[in-house]
PDB file with SEQRES, HELIX, SHEET and CRYST1 records, atoms N, CA, C and O in Angstrom:
SEQRES   1 A   89  MET LYS SER GLN LEU ASP MET PHE LYS ALA GLU VAL ILE          
SEQRES   2 A   89  VAL PHE PRO CYS GLY ARG ARG TRP LEU GLU VAL GLN GLN          
SEQRES   3 A   89  ALA ALA ARG PHE LEU ASN ILE VAL HIS GLY PRO ASN ALA          
SEQRES   4 A   89  ASP LYS TRP TRP LYS LYS ARG ILE GLN SER MET ALA SER          
SEQRES   5 A   89  SER LEU ARG SER SER GLY VAL ALA GLU GLU GLU ILE ARG          
SEQRES   6 A   89  ARG GLN VAL LEU ALA TYR GLN GLU ALA VAL GLN GLY ALA          
SEQRES   7 A   89  LEU TRP GLU LEU THR ASN ARG GLU GLU ARG ALA                  
HELIX    1 AA1 GLN A    4  MET A    7  1                                   4    
HELIX    2 AA2 CYS A   17  ARG A   19  5                                   3    
HELIX    3 AA3 TRP A   21  ILE A   33  1                                  13    
HELIX    4 AA4 GLY A   36  SER A   56  1                                  21    
HELIX    5 AA5 GLU A   61  ARG A   88  1                                  28    
CRYST1    1.000    1.000    1.000  90.00  90.00  90.00 P 1           1          
ATOM      1  N   MET A   1     138.718  68.919 148.714  1.00  0.00           N  
ATOM      2  CA  MET A   1     138.435  68.177 147.520  1.00  0.00           C  
ATOM      3  C   MET A   1     137.329  68.859 146.726  1.00  0.00           C  
ATOM      4  O   MET A   1     136.320  69.271 147.297  1.00  0.00           O  
ATOM      5  N   LYS A   2     137.513  68.981 145.408  1.00  0.00           N  
ATOM      6  CA  LYS A   2     136.508  69.602 144.562  1.00  0.00           C  
ATOM      7  C   LYS A   2     135.359  68.696 144.240  1.00  0.00           C  
ATOM      8  O   LYS A   2     135.530  67.502 143.994  1.00  0.00           O  
ATOM      9  N   SER A   3     134.156  69.292 144.244  1.00  0.00           N  
ATOM     10  CA  SER A   3     133.001  68.486 143.853  1.00  0.00           C  
ATOM     11  C   SER A   3     132.931  68.423 142.368  1.00  0.00           C  
ATOM     12  O   SER A   3     133.640  69.162 141.685  1.00  0.00           O  
ATOM     13  N   GLN A   4     132.062  67.527 141.816  1.00  0.00           N  
ATOM     14  CA  GLN A   4     131.916  67.406 140.392  1.00  0.00           C  
ATOM     15  C   GLN A   4     131.393  68.739 139.799  1.00  0.00           C  
ATOM     16  O   GLN A   4     131.775  69.099 138.685  1.00  0.00           O  
ATOM     17  N   LEU A   5     130.557  69.446 140.502  1.00  0.00           N  
ATOM     18  CA  LEU A   5     130.047  70.763 140.012  1.00  0.00           C  
ATOM     19  C   LEU A   5     131.197  71.727 139.810  1.00  0.00           C  
ATOM     20  O   LEU A   5     131.254  72.429 138.800  1.00  0.00           O  
ATOM     21  N   ASP A   6     132.122  71.767 140.774  1.00  0.00           N  
ATOM     22  CA  ASP A   6     133.232  72.698 140.713  1.00  0.00           C  
ATOM     23  C   ASP A   6     134.148  72.321 139.489  1.00  0.00           C  
ATOM     24  O   ASP A   6     134.730  73.220 138.882  1.00  0.00           O  
ATOM     25  N   MET A   7     134.273  71.100 139.146  1.00  0.00           N  
ATOM     26  CA  MET A   7     135.104  70.674 138.058  1.00  0.00           C  
ATOM     27  C   MET A   7     134.507  71.038 136.719  1.00  0.00           C  
ATOM     28  O   MET A   7     135.241  71.191 135.743  1.00  0.00           O  
ATOM     29  N   PHE A   8     133.207  71.181 136.644  1.00  0.00           N  
ATOM     30  CA  PHE A   8     132.575  71.428 135.329  1.00  0.00           C  
ATOM     31  C   PHE A   8     132.010  72.817 135.180  1.00  0.00           C  
ATOM     32  O   PHE A   8     131.194  73.049 134.288  1.00  0.00           O  
ATOM     33  N   LYS A   9     132.405  73.737 136.008  1.00  0.00           N  
ATOM     34  CA  LYS A   9     131.969  75.097 135.851  1.00  0.00           C  
ATOM     35  C   LYS A   9     132.500  75.674 134.543  1.00  0.00           C  
ATOM     36  O   LYS A   9     133.644  75.424 134.165  1.00  0.00           O  
ATOM     37  N   ALA A  10     131.709  76.404 133.897  1.00  0.00           N  
ATOM     38  CA  ALA A  10     132.131  77.035 132.616  1.00  0.00           C  
ATOM     39  C   ALA A  10     131.435  78.363 132.438  1.00  0.00           C  
ATOM     40  O   ALA A  10     130.355  78.618 132.971  1.00  0.00           O  
ATOM     41  N   GLU A  11     132.102  79.197 131.665  1.00  0.00           N  
ATOM     42  CA  GLU A  11     131.491  80.483 131.427  1.00  0.00           C  
ATOM     43  C   GLU A  11     130.461  80.314 130.297  1.00  0.00           C  
ATOM     44  O   GLU A  11     130.743  79.669 129.287  1.00  0.00           O  
ATOM     45  N   VAL A  12     129.288  80.886 130.473  1.00  0.00           N  
ATOM     46  CA  VAL A  12     128.216  80.807 129.495  1.00  0.00           C  
ATOM     47  C   VAL A  12     128.382  81.924 128.439  1.00  0.00           C  
ATOM     48  O   VAL A  12     128.449  83.101 128.794  1.00  0.00           O  
ATOM     49  N   ILE A  13     128.447  81.566 127.179  1.00  0.00           N  
ATOM     50  CA  ILE A  13     128.558  82.582 126.131  1.00  0.00           C  
ATOM     51  C   ILE A  13     127.302  82.461 125.308  1.00  0.00           C  
ATOM     52  O   ILE A  13     127.042  81.414 124.716  1.00  0.00           O  
ATOM     53  N   VAL A  14     126.542  83.490 125.265  1.00  0.00           N  
ATOM     54  CA  VAL A  14     125.256  83.458 124.521  1.00  0.00           C  
ATOM     55  C   VAL A  14     125.422  84.014 123.136  1.00  0.00           C  
ATOM     56  O   VAL A  14     126.292  84.837 122.852  1.00  0.00           O  
ATOM     57  N   PHE A  15     124.544  83.523 122.283  1.00  0.00           N  
ATOM     58  CA  PHE A  15     124.470  84.138 120.951  1.00  0.00           C  
ATOM     59  C   PHE A  15     123.974  85.542 121.080  1.00  0.00           C  
ATOM     60  O   PHE A  15     122.917  85.786 121.661  1.00  0.00           O  
ATOM     61  N   PRO A  16     124.728  86.472 120.541  1.00  0.00           N  
ATOM     62  CA  PRO A  16     124.347  87.926 120.812  1.00  0.00           C  
ATOM     63  C   PRO A  16     122.893  88.242 120.385  1.00  0.00           C  
ATOM     64  O   PRO A  16     122.478  88.025 119.247  1.00  0.00           O  
ATOM     65  N   CYS A  17     122.145  88.777 121.396  1.00  0.00           N  
ATOM     66  CA  CYS A  17     120.722  89.096 121.167  1.00  0.00           C  
ATOM     67  C   CYS A  17     120.544  90.014 120.078  1.00  0.00           C  
ATOM     68  O   CYS A  17     119.556  89.893 119.353  1.00  0.00           O  
ATOM     69  N   GLY A  18     121.433  90.964 119.872  1.00  0.00           N  
ATOM     70  CA  GLY A  18     121.291  91.949 118.819  1.00  0.00           C  
ATOM     71  C   GLY A  18     121.461  91.363 117.410  1.00  0.00           C  
ATOM     72  O   GLY A  18     121.141  92.003 116.408  1.00  0.00           O  
ATOM     73  N   ARG A  19     121.967  90.143 117.368  1.00  0.00           N  
ATOM     74  CA  ARG A  19     122.220  89.501 116.065  1.00  0.00           C  
ATOM     75  C   ARG A  19     121.239  88.349 115.778  1.00  0.00           C  
ATOM     76  O   ARG A  19     121.436  87.576 114.841  1.00  0.00           O  
ATOM     77  N   ARG A  20     120.202  88.250 116.582  1.00  0.00           N  
ATOM     78  CA  ARG A  20     119.139  87.251 116.362  1.00  0.00           C  
ATOM     79  C   ARG A  20     118.225  87.824 115.369  1.00  0.00           C  
ATOM     80  O   ARG A  20     117.187  88.393 115.708  1.00  0.00           O  
ATOM     81  N   TRP A  21     118.607  87.678 114.096  1.00  0.00           N  
ATOM     82  CA  TRP A  21     117.947  88.373 112.972  1.00  0.00           C  
ATOM     83  C   TRP A  21     116.411  88.168 112.970  1.00  0.00           C  
ATOM     84  O   TRP A  21     115.650  89.133 112.903  1.00  0.00           O  
ATOM     85  N   LEU A  22     116.007  86.981 113.041  1.00  0.00           N  
ATOM     86  CA  LEU A  22     114.600  86.671 112.937  1.00  0.00           C  
ATOM     87  C   LEU A  22     113.838  87.335 114.045  1.00  0.00           C  
ATOM     88  O   LEU A  22     112.830  88.003 113.816  1.00  0.00           O  
ATOM     89  N   GLU A  23     114.326  87.147 115.250  1.00  0.00           N  
ATOM     90  CA  GLU A  23     113.606  87.803 116.438  1.00  0.00           C  
ATOM     91  C   GLU A  23     113.547  89.343 116.321  1.00  0.00           C  
ATOM     92  O   GLU A  23     112.536  89.971 116.635  1.00  0.00           O  
ATOM     93  N   VAL A  24     114.678  89.926 115.853  1.00  0.00           N  
ATOM     94  CA  VAL A  24     114.749  91.382 115.671  1.00  0.00           C  
ATOM     95  C   VAL A  24     113.757  91.793 114.646  1.00  0.00           C  
ATOM     96  O   VAL A  24     113.047  92.771 114.878  1.00  0.00           O  
ATOM     97  N   GLN A  25     113.639  91.103 113.480  1.00  0.00           N  
ATOM     98  CA  GLN A  25     112.729  91.461 112.412  1.00  0.00           C  
ATOM     99  C   GLN A  25     111.279  91.321 112.859  1.00  0.00           C  
ATOM    100  O   GLN A  25     110.453  92.186 112.568  1.00  0.00           O  
ATOM    101  N   GLN A  26     110.970  90.246 113.558  1.00  0.00           N  
ATOM    102  CA  GLN A  26     109.595  90.018 114.073  1.00  0.00           C  
ATOM    103  C   GLN A  26     109.182  91.140 115.048  1.00  0.00           C  
ATOM    104  O   GLN A  26     108.053  91.627 114.989  1.00  0.00           O  
ATOM    105  N   ALA A  27     110.104  91.547 115.944  1.00  0.00           N  
ATOM    106  CA  ALA A  27     109.821  92.595 116.910  1.00  0.00           C  
ATOM    107  C   ALA A  27     109.534  93.873 116.195  1.00  0.00           C  
ATOM    108  O   ALA A  27     108.569  94.570 116.508  1.00  0.00           O  
ATOM    109  N   ALA A  28     110.411  94.205 115.181  1.00  0.00           N  
ATOM    110  CA  ALA A  28     110.275  95.472 114.425  1.00  0.00           C  
ATOM    111  C   ALA A  28     108.949  95.519 113.683  1.00  0.00           C  
ATOM    112  O   ALA A  28     108.260  96.540 113.682  1.00  0.00           O  
ATOM    113  N   ARG A  29     108.593  94.379 113.040  1.00  0.00           N  
ATOM    114  CA  ARG A  29     107.310  94.347 112.290  1.00  0.00           C  
ATOM    115  C   ARG A  29     106.153  94.553 113.216  1.00  0.00           C  
ATOM    116  O   ARG A  29     105.226  95.296 112.891  1.00  0.00           O  
ATOM    117  N   PHE A  30     106.178  93.888 114.414  1.00  0.00           N  
ATOM    118  CA  PHE A  30     105.120  94.020 115.402  1.00  0.00           C  
ATOM    119  C   PHE A  30     104.984  95.478 115.857  1.00  0.00           C  
ATOM    120  O   PHE A  30     103.891  96.046 115.873  1.00  0.00           O  
ATOM    121  N   LEU A  31     106.134  96.067 116.228  1.00  0.00           N  
ATOM    122  CA  LEU A  31     106.119  97.432 116.785  1.00  0.00           C  
ATOM    123  C   LEU A  31     105.824  98.486 115.658  1.00  0.00           C  
ATOM    124  O   LEU A  31     105.496  99.629 115.977  1.00  0.00           O  
ATOM    125  N   ASN A  32     105.931  98.131 114.413  1.00  0.00           N  
ATOM    126  CA  ASN A  32     105.588  98.958 113.324  1.00  0.00           C  
ATOM    127  C   ASN A  32     104.077  99.034 113.177  1.00  0.00           C  
ATOM    128  O   ASN A  32     103.563  99.984 112.585  1.00  0.00           O  
ATOM    129  N   ILE A  33     103.383  98.088 113.685  1.00  0.00           N  
ATOM    130  CA  ILE A  33     101.908  97.980 113.577  1.00  0.00           C  
ATOM    131  C   ILE A  33     101.243  98.414 114.849  1.00  0.00           C  
ATOM    132  O   ILE A  33     100.292  99.195 114.825  1.00  0.00           O  
ATOM    133  N   VAL A  34     101.744  97.903 115.996  1.00  0.00           N  
ATOM    134  CA  VAL A  34     101.126  98.134 117.313  1.00  0.00           C  
ATOM    135  C   VAL A  34     101.833  99.292 117.957  1.00  0.00           C  
ATOM    136  O   VAL A  34     103.062  99.352 117.939  1.00  0.00           O  
ATOM    137  N   HIS A  35     101.086 100.217 118.526  1.00  0.00           N  
ATOM    138  CA  HIS A  35     101.622 101.390 119.186  1.00  0.00           C  
ATOM    139  C   HIS A  35     101.019 101.593 120.539  1.00  0.00           C  
ATOM    140  O   HIS A  35     100.081 100.888 120.909  1.00  0.00           O  
ATOM    141  N   GLY A  36     101.544 102.565 121.310  1.00  0.00           N  
ATOM    142  CA  GLY A  36     100.967 102.935 122.602  1.00  0.00           C  
ATOM    143  C   GLY A  36     101.151 101.955 123.639  1.00  0.00           C  
ATOM    144  O   GLY A  36     102.157 101.245 123.657  1.00  0.00           O  
ATOM    145  N   PRO A  37     100.168 101.866 124.575  1.00  0.00           N  
ATOM    146  CA  PRO A  37     100.265 101.031 125.779  1.00  0.00           C  
ATOM    147  C   PRO A  37     100.460  99.544 125.427  1.00  0.00           C  
ATOM    148  O   PRO A  37     101.182  98.819 126.112  1.00  0.00           O  
ATOM    149  N   ASN A  38      99.814  99.120 124.366  1.00  0.00           N  
ATOM    150  CA  ASN A  38      99.903  97.689 123.947  1.00  0.00           C  
ATOM    151  C   ASN A  38     101.306  97.343 123.525  1.00  0.00           C  
ATOM    152  O   ASN A  38     101.813  96.274 123.863  1.00  0.00           O  
ATOM    153  N   ALA A  39     101.944  98.237 122.785  1.00  0.00           N  
ATOM    154  CA  ALA A  39     103.354  98.064 122.368  1.00  0.00           C  
ATOM    155  C   ALA A  39     104.273  98.088 123.567  1.00  0.00           C  
ATOM    156  O   ALA A  39     105.183  97.264 123.657  1.00  0.00           O  
ATOM    157  N   ASP A  40     104.059  99.020 124.503  1.00  0.00           N  
ATOM    158  CA  ASP A  40     104.879  99.113 125.662  1.00  0.00           C  
ATOM    159  C   ASP A  40     104.801  97.820 126.505  1.00  0.00           C  
ATOM    160  O   ASP A  40     105.812  97.297 126.974  1.00  0.00           O  
ATOM    161  N   LYS A  41     103.560  97.331 126.676  1.00  0.00           N  
ATOM    162  CA  LYS A  41     103.356  96.138 127.511  1.00  0.00           C  
ATOM    163  C   LYS A  41     104.087  94.920 126.795  1.00  0.00           C  
ATOM    164  O   LYS A  41     104.764  94.131 127.454  1.00  0.00           O  
ATOM    165  N   TRP A  42     103.935  94.808 125.522  1.00  0.00           N  
ATOM    166  CA  TRP A  42     104.553  93.722 124.786  1.00  0.00           C  
ATOM    167  C   TRP A  42     106.068  93.780 124.930  1.00  0.00           C  
ATOM    168  O   TRP A  42     106.734  92.790 125.230  1.00  0.00           O  
ATOM    169  N   TRP A  43     106.588  95.008 124.698  1.00  0.00           N  
ATOM    170  CA  TRP A  43     108.049  95.221 124.747  1.00  0.00           C  
ATOM    171  C   TRP A  43     108.588  94.883 126.096  1.00  0.00           C  
ATOM    172  O   TRP A  43     109.608  94.200 126.186  1.00  0.00           O  
ATOM    173  N   LYS A  44     107.953  95.328 127.161  1.00  0.00           N  
ATOM    174  CA  LYS A  44     108.398  95.004 128.568  1.00  0.00           C  
ATOM    175  C   LYS A  44     108.404  93.506 128.773  1.00  0.00           C  
ATOM    176  O   LYS A  44     109.354  92.947 129.321  1.00  0.00           O  
ATOM    177  N   LYS A  45     107.355  92.866 128.338  1.00  0.00           N  
ATOM    178  CA  LYS A  45     107.230  91.425 128.525  1.00  0.00           C  
ATOM    179  C   LYS A  45     108.378  90.706 127.752  1.00  0.00           C  
ATOM    180  O   LYS A  45     109.002  89.781 128.271  1.00  0.00           O  
ATOM    181  N   ARG A  46     108.624  91.141 126.552  1.00  0.00           N  
ATOM    182  CA  ARG A  46     109.659  90.539 125.665  1.00  0.00           C  
ATOM    183  C   ARG A  46     111.061  90.664 126.341  1.00  0.00           C  
ATOM    184  O   ARG A  46     111.836  89.710 126.404  1.00  0.00           O  
ATOM    185  N   ILE A  47     111.328  91.863 126.826  1.00  0.00           N  
ATOM    186  CA  ILE A  47     112.643  92.110 127.467  1.00  0.00           C  
ATOM    187  C   ILE A  47     112.803  91.317 128.752  1.00  0.00           C  
ATOM    188  O   ILE A  47     113.864  90.746 129.003  1.00  0.00           O  
ATOM    189  N   GLN A  48     111.760  91.279 129.563  1.00  0.00           N  
ATOM    190  CA  GLN A  48     111.729  90.519 130.776  1.00  0.00           C  
ATOM    191  C   GLN A  48     112.000  89.031 130.519  1.00  0.00           C  
ATOM    192  O   GLN A  48     112.760  88.366 131.224  1.00  0.00           O  
ATOM    193  N   SER A  49     111.313  88.545 129.440  1.00  0.00           N  
ATOM    194  CA  SER A  49     111.524  87.128 129.067  1.00  0.00           C  
ATOM    195  C   SER A  49     112.912  86.858 128.613  1.00  0.00           C  
ATOM    196  O   SER A  49     113.487  85.825 128.958  1.00  0.00           O  
ATOM    197  N   MET A  50     113.500  87.796 127.812  1.00  0.00           N  
ATOM    198  CA  MET A  50     114.867  87.593 127.391  1.00  0.00           C  
ATOM    199  C   MET A  50     115.821  87.617 128.565  1.00  0.00           C  
ATOM    200  O   MET A  50     116.692  86.753 128.677  1.00  0.00           O  
ATOM    201  N   ALA A  51     115.670  88.585 129.433  1.00  0.00           N  
ATOM    202  CA  ALA A  51     116.512  88.710 130.588  1.00  0.00           C  
ATOM    203  C   ALA A  51     116.427  87.440 131.521  1.00  0.00           C  
ATOM    204  O   ALA A  51     117.427  86.938 132.035  1.00  0.00           O  
ATOM    205  N   SER A  52     115.213  86.991 131.683  1.00  0.00           N  
ATOM    206  CA  SER A  52     114.965  85.796 132.563  1.00  0.00           C  
ATOM    207  C   SER A  52     115.667  84.577 131.934  1.00  0.00           C  
ATOM    208  O   SER A  52     116.294  83.794 132.647  1.00  0.00           O  
ATOM    209  N   SER A  53     115.569  84.420 130.660  1.00  0.00           N  
ATOM    210  CA  SER A  53     116.194  83.315 129.970  1.00  0.00           C  
ATOM    211  C   SER A  53     117.724  83.331 130.122  1.00  0.00           C  
ATOM    212  O   SER A  53     118.373  82.324 130.405  1.00  0.00           O  
ATOM    213  N   LEU A  54     118.244  84.530 129.917  1.00  0.00           N  
ATOM    214  CA  LEU A  54     119.740  84.695 130.021  1.00  0.00           C  
ATOM    215  C   LEU A  54     120.134  84.422 131.473  1.00  0.00           C  
ATOM    216  O   LEU A  54     121.111  83.719 131.730  1.00  0.00           O  
ATOM    217  N   ARG A  55     119.370  84.982 132.428  1.00  0.00           N  
ATOM    218  CA  ARG A  55     119.710  84.791 133.843  1.00  0.00           C  
ATOM    219  C   ARG A  55     119.656  83.313 134.239  1.00  0.00           C  
ATOM    220  O   ARG A  55     120.507  82.847 134.995  1.00  0.00           O  
ATOM    221  N   SER A  56     118.667  82.575 133.737  1.00  0.00           N  
ATOM    222  CA  SER A  56     118.558  81.194 134.099  1.00  0.00           C  
ATOM    223  C   SER A  56     119.646  80.315 133.434  1.00  0.00           C  
ATOM    224  O   SER A  56     119.904  79.183 133.841  1.00  0.00           O  
ATOM    225  N   SER A  57     120.263  80.901 132.393  1.00  0.00           N  
ATOM    226  CA  SER A  57     121.405  80.218 131.752  1.00  0.00           C  
ATOM    227  C   SER A  57     122.709  80.534 132.465  1.00  0.00           C  
ATOM    228  O   SER A  57     123.742  79.972 132.102  1.00  0.00           O  
ATOM    229  N   GLY A  58     122.707  81.400 133.456  1.00  0.00           N  
ATOM    230  CA  GLY A  58     123.878  81.701 134.210  1.00  0.00           C  
ATOM    231  C   GLY A  58     124.622  82.900 133.746  1.00  0.00           C  
ATOM    232  O   GLY A  58     125.762  83.122 134.155  1.00  0.00           O  
ATOM    233  N   VAL A  59     124.005  83.693 132.891  1.00  0.00           N  
ATOM    234  CA  VAL A  59     124.688  84.909 132.372  1.00  0.00           C  
ATOM    235  C   VAL A  59     124.697  85.998 133.447  1.00  0.00           C  
ATOM    236  O   VAL A  59     123.700  86.218 134.135  1.00  0.00           O  
ATOM    237  N   ALA A  60     125.837  86.670 133.576  1.00  0.00           N  
ATOM    238  CA  ALA A  60     125.973  87.699 134.578  1.00  0.00           C  
ATOM    239  C   ALA A  60     125.049  88.906 134.224  1.00  0.00           C  
ATOM    240  O   ALA A  60     124.738  89.172 133.063  1.00  0.00           O  
ATOM    241  N   GLU A  61     124.645  89.597 135.282  1.00  0.00           N  
ATOM    242  CA  GLU A  61     123.679  90.702 135.090  1.00  0.00           C  
ATOM    243  C   GLU A  61     124.274  91.852 134.184  1.00  0.00           C  
ATOM    244  O   GLU A  61     123.540  92.470 133.413  1.00  0.00           O  
ATOM    245  N   GLU A  62     125.575  92.112 134.292  1.00  0.00           N  
ATOM    246  CA  GLU A  62     126.161  93.138 133.385  1.00  0.00           C  
ATOM    247  C   GLU A  62     126.055  92.684 131.945  1.00  0.00           C  
ATOM    248  O   GLU A  62     125.771  93.517 131.085  1.00  0.00           O  
ATOM    249  N   GLU A  63     126.261  91.443 131.632  1.00  0.00           N  
ATOM    250  CA  GLU A  63     126.168  90.984 130.304  1.00  0.00           C  
ATOM    251  C   GLU A  63     124.707  90.914 129.840  1.00  0.00           C  
ATOM    252  O   GLU A  63     124.442  91.133 128.658  1.00  0.00           O  
ATOM    253  N   ILE A  64     123.777  90.622 130.708  1.00  0.00           N  
ATOM    254  CA  ILE A  64     122.400  90.679 130.368  1.00  0.00           C  
ATOM    255  C   ILE A  64     121.972  92.097 129.956  1.00  0.00           C  
ATOM    256  O   ILE A  64     121.211  92.298 129.009  1.00  0.00           O  
ATOM    257  N   ARG A  65     122.480  93.028 130.687  1.00  0.00           N  
ATOM    258  CA  ARG A  65     122.232  94.472 130.339  1.00  0.00           C  
ATOM    259  C   ARG A  65     122.758  94.783 128.970  1.00  0.00           C  
ATOM    260  O   ARG A  65     122.065  95.419 128.177  1.00  0.00           O  
ATOM    261  N   ARG A  66     123.994  94.346 128.657  1.00  0.00           N  
ATOM    262  CA  ARG A  66     124.570  94.614 127.352  1.00  0.00           C  
ATOM    263  C   ARG A  66     123.768  93.954 126.249  1.00  0.00           C  
ATOM    264  O   ARG A  66     123.552  94.535 125.186  1.00  0.00           O  
ATOM    265  N   GLN A  67     123.323  92.720 126.518  1.00  0.00           N  
ATOM    266  CA  GLN A  67     122.577  91.984 125.511  1.00  0.00           C  
ATOM    267  C   GLN A  67     121.189  92.638 125.237  1.00  0.00           C  
ATOM    268  O   GLN A  67     120.758  92.719 124.087  1.00  0.00           O  
ATOM    269  N   VAL A  68     120.516  93.092 126.287  1.00  0.00           N  
ATOM    270  CA  VAL A  68     119.274  93.714 126.124  1.00  0.00           C  
ATOM    271  C   VAL A  68     119.383  95.077 125.342  1.00  0.00           C  
ATOM    272  O   VAL A  68     118.542  95.418 124.510  1.00  0.00           O  
ATOM    273  N   LEU A  69     120.445  95.801 125.664  1.00  0.00           N  
ATOM    274  CA  LEU A  69     120.657  97.064 124.970  1.00  0.00           C  
ATOM    275  C   LEU A  69     121.026  96.807 123.498  1.00  0.00           C  
ATOM    276  O   LEU A  69     120.602  97.570 122.631  1.00  0.00           O  
ATOM    277  N   ALA A  70     121.763  95.811 123.209  1.00  0.00           N  
ATOM    278  CA  ALA A  70     122.119  95.431 121.836  1.00  0.00           C  
ATOM    279  C   ALA A  70     120.874  95.043 121.071  1.00  0.00           C  
ATOM    280  O   ALA A  70     120.704  95.460 119.925  1.00  0.00           O  
ATOM    281  N   TYR A  71     119.998  94.255 121.674  1.00  0.00           N  
ATOM    282  CA  TYR A  71     118.734  93.865 121.115  1.00  0.00           C  
ATOM    283  C   TYR A  71     117.879  95.069 120.805  1.00  0.00           C  
ATOM    284  O   TYR A  71     117.312  95.187 119.718  1.00  0.00           O  
ATOM    285  N   GLN A  72     117.794  95.962 121.775  1.00  0.00           N  
ATOM    286  CA  GLN A  72     116.947  97.140 121.614  1.00  0.00           C  
ATOM    287  C   GLN A  72     117.519  98.017 120.453  1.00  0.00           C  
ATOM    288  O   GLN A  72     116.737  98.543 119.661  1.00  0.00           O  
ATOM    289  N   GLU A  73     118.773  98.171 120.349  1.00  0.00           N  
ATOM    290  CA  GLU A  73     119.383  98.904 119.277  1.00  0.00           C  
ATOM    291  C   GLU A  73     119.097  98.233 117.947  1.00  0.00           C  
ATOM    292  O   GLU A  73     118.764  98.923 116.984  1.00  0.00           O  
ATOM    293  N   ALA A  74     119.213  96.906 117.854  1.00  0.00           N  
ATOM    294  CA  ALA A  74     118.963  96.246 116.618  1.00  0.00           C  
ATOM    295  C   ALA A  74     117.464  96.375 116.194  1.00  0.00           C  
ATOM    296  O   ALA A  74     117.166  96.573 115.016  1.00  0.00           O  
ATOM    297  N   VAL A  75     116.565  96.263 117.142  1.00  0.00           N  
ATOM    298  CA  VAL A  75     115.147  96.406 116.802  1.00  0.00           C  
ATOM    299  C   VAL A  75     114.851  97.846 116.360  1.00  0.00           C  
ATOM    300  O   VAL A  75     114.082  98.054 115.421  1.00  0.00           O  
ATOM    301  N   GLN A  76     115.436  98.811 117.007  1.00  0.00           N  
ATOM    302  CA  GLN A  76     115.244 100.224 116.597  1.00  0.00           C  
ATOM    303  C   GLN A  76     115.770 100.417 115.156  1.00  0.00           C  
ATOM    304  O   GLN A  76     115.128 101.073 114.336  1.00  0.00           O  
ATOM    305  N   GLY A  77     116.917  99.849 114.876  1.00  0.00           N  
ATOM    306  CA  GLY A  77     117.439  99.970 113.498  1.00  0.00           C  
ATOM    307  C   GLY A  77     116.560  99.322 112.480  1.00  0.00           C  
ATOM    308  O   GLY A  77     116.326  99.893 111.415  1.00  0.00           O  
ATOM    309  N   ALA A  78     116.056  98.127 112.776  1.00  0.00           N  
ATOM    310  CA  ALA A  78     115.102  97.453 111.890  1.00  0.00           C  
ATOM    311  C   ALA A  78     113.801  98.188 111.679  1.00  0.00           C  
ATOM    312  O   ALA A  78     113.234  98.241 110.588  1.00  0.00           O  
ATOM    313  N   LEU A  79     113.374  98.738 112.760  1.00  0.00           N  
ATOM    314  CA  LEU A  79     112.112  99.583 112.722  1.00  0.00           C  
ATOM    315  C   LEU A  79     112.362 100.810 111.860  1.00  0.00           C  
ATOM    316  O   LEU A  79     111.483 101.198 111.091  1.00  0.00           O  
ATOM    317  N   TRP A  80     113.493 101.412 111.960  1.00  0.00           N  
ATOM    318  CA  TRP A  80     113.839 102.600 111.171  1.00  0.00           C  
ATOM    319  C   TRP A  80     113.853 102.179 109.669  1.00  0.00           C  
ATOM    320  O   TRP A  80     113.332 102.899 108.817  1.00  0.00           O  
ATOM    321  N   GLU A  81     114.437 101.047 109.376  1.00  0.00           N  
ATOM    322  CA  GLU A  81     114.492 100.572 108.006  1.00  0.00           C  
ATOM    323  C   GLU A  81     113.090 100.330 107.419  1.00  0.00           C  
ATOM    324  O   GLU A  81     112.802 100.704 106.282  1.00  0.00           O  
ATOM    325  N   LEU A  82     112.243  99.703 108.218  1.00  0.00           N  
ATOM    326  CA  LEU A  82     110.869  99.480 107.786  1.00  0.00           C  
ATOM    327  C   LEU A  82     110.163 100.775 107.493  1.00  0.00           C  
ATOM    328  O   LEU A  82     109.469 100.893 106.483  1.00  0.00           O  
ATOM    329  N   THR A  83     110.328 101.752 108.364  1.00  0.00           N  
ATOM    330  CA  THR A  83     109.691 103.045 108.202  1.00  0.00           C  
ATOM    331  C   THR A  83     110.151 103.726 106.960  1.00  0.00           C  
ATOM    332  O   THR A  83     109.340 104.279 106.216  1.00  0.00           O  
ATOM    333  N   ASN A  84     111.431 103.702 106.714  1.00  0.00           N  
ATOM    334  CA  ASN A  84     112.008 104.365 105.567  1.00  0.00           C  
ATOM    335  C   ASN A  84     111.571 103.641 104.289  1.00  0.00           C  
ATOM    336  O   ASN A  84     111.302 104.299 103.284  1.00  0.00           O  
ATOM    337  N   ARG A  85     111.494 102.297 104.301  1.00  0.00           N  
ATOM    338  CA  ARG A  85     111.064 101.540 103.159  1.00  0.00           C  
ATOM    339  C   ARG A  85     109.618 101.896 102.753  1.00  0.00           C  
ATOM    340  O   ARG A  85     109.294 102.004 101.570  1.00  0.00           O  
ATOM    341  N   GLU A  86     108.754 102.076 103.791  1.00  0.00           N  
ATOM    342  CA  GLU A  86     107.369 102.454 103.576  1.00  0.00           C  
ATOM    343  C   GLU A  86     107.267 103.817 103.009  1.00  0.00           C  
ATOM    344  O   GLU A  86     106.431 104.032 102.131  1.00  0.00           O  
ATOM    345  N   GLU A  87     108.056 104.765 103.441  1.00  0.00           N  
ATOM    346  CA  GLU A  87     107.992 106.105 102.966  1.00  0.00           C  
ATOM    347  C   GLU A  87     108.468 106.266 101.528  1.00  0.00           C  
ATOM    348  O   GLU A  87     107.998 107.152 100.813  1.00  0.00           O  
ATOM    349  N   ARG A  88     109.412 105.402 101.095  1.00  0.00           N  
ATOM    350  CA  ARG A  88     109.906 105.407  99.733  1.00  0.00           C  
ATOM    351  C   ARG A  88     108.931 104.724  98.764  1.00  0.00           C  
ATOM    352  O   ARG A  88     108.976 104.976  97.560  1.00  0.00           O  
ATOM    353  N   ALA A  89     108.071 103.882  99.275  1.00  0.00           N  
ATOM    354  CA  ALA A  89     107.190 103.129  98.370  1.00  0.00           C  
ATOM    355  C   ALA A  89     106.022 103.976  97.915  1.00  0.00           C  
ATOM    356  O   ALA A  89     105.179 103.506  97.151  1.00  0.00           O  
TER     357      ALA A  89                                                      
END                                                                             
């Protein structure tokens, strides 16, 4: 006989981390100002927090890795845009 937990199992689908526009923009602005060890420390803490949140929601490790990489790519793109905008100004 199935338990109630077995009957209600569902796949968790997260909102793509790379498309979290506000979080991506905030991270890019921060990293545009803060550099070196402080930036590295902040970034590691941010990624660990994101992975932990996804993990506690039941997201598979492979998907967590994809989400973190997508977020990293989005932040790098936003940072590149900020840098280019400043150079043109």
